[in-house]
C-alpha positions in Angstrom: 33.5 -2.4 -13.0 29.8 -1.8 -13.3 27.9 -5.5 -13.9 26.0 -6.0 -17.0 23.2 -5.9 -14.8 24.1 -2.0 -13.9 24.6 -1.4 -17.5 21.3 -2.3 -18.6 19.7 -0.1 -16.0 21.8 2.9 -17.0 20.7 2.3 -20.4 17.2 2.3 -19.6 17.8 5.6 -17.4 19.5 7.0 -20.2 16.3 6.5 -22.7 14.2 9.3 -23.5 10.7 9.4 -21.4 8.1 7.4 -23.8 10.7 5.2 -25.6 9.3 1.8 -26.1 11.7 -1.1 -24.3 11.8 -4.8 -25.1 13.8 -7.7 -23.9 15.0 -8.7 -27.6 16.3 -5.0 -28.3 18.3 -4.5 -25.1 19.7 -8.0 -25.4 20.8 -7.1 -29.0 22.2 -3.3 -28.3 24.2 -4.5 -25.1 25.1 -8.0 -26.3 23.7 -9.9 -23.4 21.5 -12.6 -22.8 17.7 -12.0 -23.1 17.0 -13.4 -19.6 19.9 -10.9 -18.2 17.8 -8.1 -20.0 14.5 -9.6 -18.8 15.7 -9.4 -14.9 16.9 -6.1 -15.4 14.0 -4.7 -16.9 12.0 -6.3 -14.2 14.3 -4.7 -11.5 13.8 -1.0 -13.6 10.0 -1.4 -13.2 10.5 -2.1 -9.3 12.3 1.2 -9.4 10.0 2.8 -11.5 12.1 3.5 -14.4 9.5 1.7 -16.5 6.1 0.6 -16.8 4.2 -2.2 -18.5 0.8 -1.3 -20.0 -1.7 -3.5 -21.5 -1.3 -4.0 -25.1 1.3 -1.0 -25.2 4.5 -2.8 -24.1 7.1 -1.7 -21.7 7.5 2.1 -21.8 10.2 4.1 -20.1 8.3 6.7 -17.9 9.5 9.6 -15.5 9.9 8.0 -12.0 7.3 10.0 -10.1 7.8 11.7 -7.0 5.6 10.8 -4.1 2.1 11.8 -5.1 -1.1 12.2 -3.3 -2.2 8.5 -3.1 -5.8 9.4 -4.1 -4.9 10.3 -7.7 -5.0 7.7 -10.2 -2.9 7.6 -13.4 -4.8 6.9 -16.7 -2.2 3.8 -17.0 -4.1 2.4 -13.9 -7.5 3.4 -15.3 -6.5 1.5 -18.5 -5.9 -1.6 -16.6 -8.7 -1.3 -14.5 -11.2 -1.2 -17.4 -8.9 -3.9 -19.4 -8.9 -1.3 -22.2 -6.8 -0.8 -25.6 -4.7 2.2 -25.5 -4.9 3.5 -29.0 -3.0 6.6 -28.8 -1.2 8.9 -26.8 1.1 6.1 -24.6 3.3 9.0 -23.7 1.0 10.2 -21.2 -0.2 7.1 -19.6 1.8 8.1 -16.6 -0.2 11.6 -15.9 -2.5 11.8 -12.9 -6.3 11.7 -13.6 -8.0 14.9 -11.6 -11.5 14.1 -12.4 -13.8 12.5 -15.2 -16.5 13.7 -17.0 -19.3 11.6 -19.0 -20.0 12.8 -22.2 -23.6 12.7 -22.4 -24.5 16.1 -23.9 -23.9 18.0 -27.2 -20.4 19.1 -27.8 -21.2 22.9 -27.2 -22.4 21.8 -23.9 -19.3 19.7 -23.1 -16.5 22.4 -23.3 -17.0 24.0 -20.0 -16.6 20.5 -18.4 -13.4 19.9 -20.1 -10.1 20.9 -18.6 -6.4 19.5 -18.4 -5.8 16.2 -16.5 -9.5 15.1 -16.9 -11.1 12.2 -18.7 -13.7 12.4 -21.1 -16.0 8.8 -21.0 -17.7 9.1 -24.3 -19.3 6.4 -26.7 -18.4 6.3 -30.6 -18.4 10.4 -30.9 -15.6 11.6 -33.2 -16.4 15.0 -32.8 -16.3 14.7 -28.8 -12.7 13.1 -28.8 -11.1 15.8 -30.8 -12.6 18.4 -28.7 -11.5 16.6 -25.5 -7.7 16.5 -27.2 -8.0 19.9 -28.0 -8.7 20.9 -24.5 -6.2 19.0 -22.8 -8.4 16.1 -21.7 -8.1 12.3 -22.3 -10.5 10.1 -23.8 -12.1 6.7 -22.5 -14.0 4.9 -25.4 -16.7 2.8 -24.0 -18.5 0.0 -25.9 -15.0 -1.2 -27.5 -15.1 1.4 -30.1 -12.3 2.5 -32.2 -10.9 6.1 -33.5 -9.7 7.4 -37.0 -5.8 7.8 -37.7 -6.4 11.9 -37.1 -7.4 11.5 -33.6 -4.4 8.8 -32.7 -1.8 11.4 -34.2 -3.7 14.4 -32.2 -3.5 12.1 -29.1 0.4 11.2 -29.7 1.4 15.0 -30.2 -0.3 15.9 -27.2 0.8 13.0 -25.1 -3.0 12.6 -24.1 -3.9 8.7 -23.9 -7.0 7.6 -26.2 -8.3 4.3 -24.5 -11.0 1.9 -25.8 -12.6 -0.3 -23.5 -15.6 -2.8 -24.1 -17.4 -1.8 -21.2 -20.5 0.5 -21.0 -20.4 4.1 -19.5 -22.1 3.4 -16.3 -19.9 0.3 -15.4 -16.8 2.1 -16.4 -17.6 5.1 -14.2 -18.8 2.8 -11.3 -15.4 1.1 -11.5 -13.3 4.5 -11.3 -15.6 5.6 -8.4 -14.5 2.7 -6.6 -10.9 2.9 -7.4 -10.9 6.5 -6.0 -12.4 5.7 -3.0 -10.0 2.7 -2.1 -7.3 5.5 -2.6 -8.9 7.7 -0.1 -8.8 4.8 2.5 -4.9 4.5 1.7 -4.4 8.2 1.6 -3.5 8.4 5.4 -1.7 5.2 5.6 1.9 5.8 6.1 4.7 3.7 4.3 8.4 2.9 5.6 9.6 5.5 2.9 7.5 8.2 4.9 9.2 7.9 8.0 12.8 6.1 7.5 16.2 7.7 7.9 17.9 8.2 4.9 21.6 7.5 4.4 21.9 5.5 7.6 25.4 4.8 9.2 26.4 1.1 8.4 29.4 -1.3 8.9 31.1 -3.4 6.5 31.6 -7.2 7.0 35.3 -6.8 7.2 35.1 -4.0 9.5 36.6 -4.4 12.8 34.6 -4.4 16.1 36.4 -1.4 17.1 34.5 0.7 14.2 31.5 -0.6 15.5 32.6 0.8 19.0 33.5 4.0 17.3 30.1 4.5 15.6 28.4 3.8 18.8 30.1 6.7 20.5 29.7 9.1 17.6 26.1 8.5 16.8 24.7 7.6 20.4 23.1 4.4 18.4 23.9 0.8 19.4 22.6 -1.1 16.2 23.6 -0.8 12.9 23.3 -2.5 9.3 26.1 -4.7 8.0 26.7 -4.6 4.3 29.0 -6.5 1.8 31.2 -5.2 -0.7 28.4 -4.6 -3.1 26.4 -2.6 -0.8 23.9 -5.4 -0.1 22.6 -5.9 3.5 23.7 -9.2 4.9 23.6 -8.5 8.6 22.7 -6.5 11.9 25.4 -5.8 14.9 23.7 -4.8 18.1 25.4 -5.0 21.5 24.0 -8.4 22.5 26.3 -9.9 19.7 29.3 -8.2 21.0 31.0 -10.0 23.9 32.8 -7.5 26.1 36.7 -7.0 25.1 36.2 -8.8 22.1 37.9 -7.8 18.6 37.6 -9.6 15.1 35.9 -8.7 11.9 32.2 -7.9 12.2 31.1 -10.8 9.9 32.2 -13.0 13.1 29.6 -11.4 15.4 26.7 -9.8 13.1 23.2 -11.5 13.4 23.0 -13.0 9.5 20.1 -12.6 7.5 18.0 -10.1 9.3 14.5 -9.2 8.5 14.4 -6.2 6.3 11.4 -4.1 5.0 11.4 -2.1 1.2 10.2 1.6 1.3 6.8 0.2 0.2 6.3 -1.8 3.3 3.0 -0.4 5.5 4.4 1.2 9.1 1.6 -1.2 10.3 3.2 -4.4 9.0 6.5 -3.2 10.1 5.2 -2.4 13.7 3.8 -6.2 13.9 7.2 -7.6 12.8 9.1 -5.7 15.3 6.7 -6.5 18.2 6.6 -10.1 17.4 10.3 -10.5 16.7 11.5 -8.2 19.2 13.4 -6.0 17.2 14.6 -2.5 17.5 15.9 -1.7 14.1 14.7 -2.6 10.7 16.8 -1.9 7.3 15.1 -0.8 4.6 16.3 -2.2 1.3 16.0 -1.2 -2.7 16.8 -4.3 -4.9 19.0 -5.5 -2.0 20.8 -2.3 -1.2 20.5 -0.5 2.1 18.6 3.0 1.6 17.7 3.6 5.4 16.9 2.4 8.3 13.8 2.5 10.7 13.8 2.3 14.5 11.0 1.1 16.9 10.4 4.6 18.3 9.9 6.0 14.9 7.3 3.5 14.3 5.5 3.8 17.7 5.6 7.7 16.7 4.0 7.2 13.3 1.4 4.8 14.7 0.2 7.7 17.0 0.3 10.0 14.2 -1.8 7.8 11.8 -4.7 7.4 15.0 -5.1 11.0 15.1 -5.8 11.2 11.2 -9.1 11.2 9.7 -10.5 8.3 7.9 -11.8 9.5 4.8 -12.8 6.3 3.0 -15.0 3.3 4.7 -13.4 0.2 5.3 -14.8 -2.9 6.2 -14.7 -2.5 9.7 -16.1 1.0 9.4 -19.1 -0.9 7.5 -19.8 -3.5 10.3 -19.2 -0.7 13.0 -21.7 1.8 11.3 -24.9 0.7 13.2 -23.3 0.4 16.5 -22.4 2.7 19.3 -20.5 2.5 22.4 -20.2 3.7 26.2 -18.0 2.7 28.8 -19.3 0.9 31.8 -16.4 0.6 35.0 -14.2 -1.5 33.8 -15.9 -2.5 30.4 -17.2 -1.7 27.4 -20.7 -2.1 25.6 -21.4 -1.6 22.1 -25.2 -1.9 21.1 -26.5 -2.0 17.6 -28.6 -3.7 15.1 -27.8 -6.5 12.5 -27.7 -4.3 9.1 -28.0 -6.3 5.8 -24.2 -5.9 5.2 -24.0 -8.4 8.1 -26.3 -11.2 6.5 -24.9 -14.0 5.0 -26.9 -16.0 1.9 -28.6 -17.8 4.5 -30.5 -14.4 5.7 -29.0 -15.0 9.2 -25.7 -12.9 10.4 -22.5 -14.1 8.9 -20.2 -15.7 11.1 -17.2 -14.3 9.5 -19.0 -10.8 9.7 -19.5 -11.5 13.4 -16.2 -12.7 14.2 -14.9 -9.4 12.4 -17.5 -7.5 14.4 -16.2 -9.2 17.6 -12.8 -8.5 16.9 -13.0 -5.1 16.1 -14.8 -4.2 19.5 -12.1 -6.2 21.4 -9.1 -4.2 20.1 -11.2 -0.7 20.2 -11.4 -1.5 23.8 -7.9 -2.3 24.2 -6.7 0.9 22.8 -9.5 2.9 24.8 -8.0 1.2 28.3 -4.4 1.1 27.3 -4.1 4.2 25.4 -1.7 2.3 23.1 -1.7 0.6 19.6 -1.6 -3.2 19.8 -1.3 -6.1 17.8 -3.6 -9.0 17.9 -2.1 -12.1 18.9 -4.7 -14.7 19.4 -8.6 -14.7 18.6 -10.7 -17.6 20.3 -14.5 -17.3 19.4 -17.7 -19.7 20.1 -21.0 -19.4 18.5 -24.2 -20.4 20.4 -27.4 -19.2 18.5 -27.9 -17.6 15.1 -28.4 -13.8 14.6 -31.3 -12.4 12.3 -31.5 -9.4 10.4 -32.6 -6.2 12.6 -31.9 -8.1 15.6 -30.5 -6.0 18.3 -27.2 -6.8 19.9 -25.3 -5.9 23.2 -21.6 -6.7 23.0 -19.8 -6.6 26.4 -16.0 -6.4 26.1 -14.1 -6.7 29.6 -10.3 -7.2 30.1 -9.5 -10.3 31.9 -5.5 -9.9 31.8 -3.3 -6.5 31.7 0.3 -7.1 31.2 3.0 -5.0 30.3 3.1 -6.7 27.0 0.2 -9.1 27.0 -3.7 -8.3 27.1 -6.6 -10.0 27.0 -10.3 -9.2 26.7 -13.4 -11.5 27.0 -16.2 -10.7 24.5 -19.7 -11.6 25.2 -22.8 -10.8 22.5 -26.4 -11.0 23.7 -29.6 -10.6 22.1 -32.5 -9.9 24.3 -30.1 -10.9 27.5 -29.6 -14.3 25.8 -25.9 -15.3 25.1 -25.3 -15.6 21.5 -21.4 -15.4 21.2 -18.7 -15.4 23.4 -14.8 -14.9 22.5 -11.3 -14.2 23.9 -8.9 -12.1 22.3 -5.1 -11.7 23.2 -2.8 -9.0 21.8 0.4 -7.5 22.4 1.0 -3.6 23.0 3.3 -1.4 21.2 5.7 -0.1 23.2 8.9 2.4 22.7 
């Protein structure tokens, strides 16, 4: 029999898209406590069946299929600019393709308006109407409102009309920054991209013979263990099972295994596997098993990521922007100048920026020599002299220990052949 929690989830899934949801209403409709209703709504939000929008409340939305990560939704834009949704809340989950600044006459504006666009404009009622008629959402700057006619039109079209107190320039800058951040994330793989769906698993009360049977059938030796509710409670590996042993699996399994969700990044999963020596990670959603990932899958994914172009600029990209590199026998040399982005408020190179610069070149060197991805273990750094803006730096990175798993490099920073800083970086190699 379904629990009250499951009944509420099903009730929410049966609601029409765009329906408003409240804790009190669900508690009354299904005769449950408000605490139970609240927890179920939060679970539904995690499963992407509902979303909570500022000043619009919690709304039933269509669960979006995996979409291009650089696309923003109107709901995300509304939250970003601390906006108030005046109308068209049913369309908040739609994606934003581009935005248009309404700094022109209505006649000139028409040719720039299109579906999935967002018009950013001040208190110009005629422009609001024109945008909605061309299937374009509206963001009103300066904190202005709109007429009831515009609200009704937005509701009919399911196109959001959002009001924000920020000015047009600030809003455009905020959206541009958000799009740039999405572009950085574009090629970052998540567990859901590589996980094995509908994996083979065992129950706590299954005999050990069932594990041996699965081992022969699948060729795999590691399986997650679930309880009667389908929740992951353990994992069974060959190390856990003594020879010629028998009995229920719960007596032998490793309890409380490390688990990940579908939204966990591959990089994080890889680090967990390396540090803990794990070969298999269960993937859960709401505690229930939805997939598994193996170390081999993760390594392949990391190799794929390495070959992908990076569209946006990360902090590491900015720090390295003014540095070039060359290979010198058994070491790498990075040369470049101290750009303004590396400076502290005192006008000298920031120690935190220098630390990032040194660790980044150390990681790049290890990747170059080992031809594999690595996970940083420790990094020790000493600063000897300050560095000024526009100073030319030479950074020598030399491997000092190359083991099968543990690797160390020595990092030396020079200005005009004078030692500025010294560091030692240790890392573990990611192996299949």
